[in-house]
C-alpha positions as a printed Julia matrix, in Angstrom:
175×3 Matrix{Float64}:
  89.53  127.96  103.54
  91.9   127.06  105.49
  92.56  123.41  106.3
  93.65  123.33  110.44
  95.63  120.0   111.97
  97.29  119.05  114.72
 100.03  117.2   114.95
 101.08  114.78  117.87
 104.25  112.98  119.05
 104.91  111.15  121.33
 108.14  109.52  122.04
 107.96  105.94  123.65
 103.94  106.18  124.08
 104.49  109.17  126.42
 103.43  112.74  124.29
 106.07  115.17  124.38
 103.96  118.05  122.14
 101.7   119.04  119.4
 102.88  120.77  116.44
  99.3   122.86  114.11
  99.64  123.25  111.05
  97.15  125.88  109.43
  96.33  124.91  105.63
  96.06  121.77  103.72
  95.47  119.7   106.83
  93.58  116.88  104.52
  95.56  114.11  104.17
  96.29  114.65  100.15
  98.96  117.64  101.93
  99.48  117.79  105.39
  98.99  113.2   105.4
 101.5   112.66  101.77
 103.41  114.76  103.52
 102.82  112.8   107.12
 103.6   110.02  105.93
 107.24  110.89  103.5
 108.16  111.54  107.39
 107.77  108.91  109.11
 108.83  106.93  105.79
 112.36  108.38  106.39
 112.48  108.49  108.96
 111.69  105.44  110.17
 114.27  104.06  107.47
 117.68  106.17  109.23
 116.27  105.38  112.92
 116.75  101.16  112.53
 120.13  101.65  110.11
 122.64   99.99  110.33
 124.6   102.92  107.83
 128.01  103.47  110.94
 127.54  100.97  113.06
 130.9    99.37  113.74
 130.52   95.61  111.65
 131.65   92.48  114.86
 128.9    94.54  117.45
 126.85   92.25  119.27
 123.13   92.47  119.5
 123.24   94.7   122.39
 125.2    97.17  121.12
 123.77   97.54  117.81
 120.31   98.45  120.47
 122.02  100.68  122.67
 123.86  102.71  119.82
 119.72  102.31  117.88
 118.25  103.55  121.33
 119.86  106.7   121.49
 118.65  108.1   117.85
 116.36  110.91  118.42
 113.13  109.73  116.23
 112.35  113.99  117.65
 115.32  115.21  116.26
 114.73  114.25  112.44
 110.68  114.99  112.11
 111.44  118.01  113.57
 114.48  118.71  110.8
 111.41  117.27  108.18
 109.32  120.27  109.46
 112.06  122.68  109.49
 112.31  122.01  105.97
 108.86  121.23  105.27
 107.95  124.48  106.54
 103.58  126.14  107.88
 104.7   123.7   111.71
 104.39  125.74  114.25
 105.08  124.1   117.26
 102.73  124.52  120.67
 103.46  121.8   123.26
  99.86  123.74  124.84
  97.48  123.18  122.13
  94.34  124.94  123.46
  91.8   125.7   119.65
  91.02  122.47  118.72
  87.25  124.26  118.02
  88.9   125.06  114.55
  90.17  121.82  113.26
  89.78  119.53  111.14
  92.09  117.15  111.49
  94.23  115.13  114.18
  97.49  113.36  113.17
  99.31  111.09  115.96
 102.69  110.27  115.06
 104.77  107.58  118.08
 108.22  106.81  118.2
 108.44  103.42  120.51
 111.32  101.56  121.09
 111.97   98.26  120.87
 115.21   96.07  122.41
 113.77   92.44  121.48
 113.32   93.44  118.0
 116.03   91.07  116.77
 116.23   93.84  113.93
 114.04   96.48  113.29
 113.83   97.91  117.11
 112.91  101.42  116.27
 108.0   101.43  115.77
 106.87  104.4   113.87
 102.93  103.86  113.84
 101.24  106.68  111.9
  97.84  108.28  112.61
  95.12  110.89  111.71
  91.69  111.95  112.63
  88.4   114.37  111.97
  86.21  113.39  115.11
  88.16  116.33  116.61
  89.23  115.79  120.41
  91.44  117.21  122.78
  94.68  114.53  122.46
  95.82  112.23  125.35
  99.29  111.85  126.92
  99.92  109.09  126.77
  99.14  107.46  123.47
  96.49  103.82  122.64
  95.76  102.28  119.96
  91.93  104.27  119.41
  89.17  103.58  117.03
  88.3   106.7   116.31
  92.25  107.46  114.84
  92.49  105.24  111.01
  97.13  104.82  110.64
  98.45  106.05  107.65
 100.36  103.03  106.98
  97.32  102.17  104.76
  97.68  104.22  101.91
 100.42  102.45   99.14
 102.67  105.33   98.66
 102.56  110.14   98.23
 101.93  111.27   95.03
 104.14  114.81   94.94
 101.0   116.97   93.95
  98.38  117.28   96.16
  94.62  118.79   95.82
  96.1   121.77   95.97
  99.21  121.05   94.26
 101.82  121.98   97.62
 104.59  120.04   95.56
 106.61  118.52   98.29
 109.46  120.29   99.07
 112.95  118.62   97.04
 114.27  116.67   99.41
 111.58  114.25  100.61
 112.03  113.49   96.45
 113.87  110.32   95.33
 112.5   108.44   99.69
 109.02  107.61   98.32
 107.35  106.48   95.36
 105.04  108.47   92.9
 101.37  107.49   93.75
  97.06  108.91   93.88
  96.51  108.89   98.03
  93.14  107.16   97.77
  90.25  109.07  100.11
  89.56  106.59  102.65
  91.63  103.61  103.71
  91.29  100.73  101.35
  90.14   97.31  103.53
C-alpha cells in the first residue's frame, strides 16, 4: 500500500506550487529526504562562494536575493524522482501527510539571508495560498539529521551522501 503525501512549496510566504508523492510519504522516508533537501538548499542559498571579497553588504544581499530556492529544490526533486508537479491538487482525500517548505528572504539579516522552513502534518486539509505558522504543522527541523536507509530500505540518492550525517529519526518530535 502506498503512503501518499503532498509537498506545498512557498516563496516569501506565497504558495508557488505543489508536488504529489505517491509512495513512502511517511517521515522515515520522504520526511528524511525533504530534511536533506532543506539542509542542502539552505547552505547553497546562503553560500558566499563566488561573491567578490570586497562586495558591500548590500551588494552581497542583492546577489544572494537573486538565487532561487525553487530552482534548487526542482533539481533535487528531479534527482530523487517520485514527485509529480500538480499546481492545483484536488485529491486531498488520498493523502496521509502534507509537507510545507517556505523559502523566505530576509534583507536585514547579517549573514543568512535565506531562511528555509520545513514542516509536516497528518491533519489533512487544503493547503493555504499564503504561508502561516499553524499549530497542526510540526517543524521537521526538530529532528537531528537523517539516516540513509528507511523503514522500507529505500536508499536516499547518492548525490546526498556526505551532505547529511547518518542518524535514525525518532517517530515523533522530541521536546
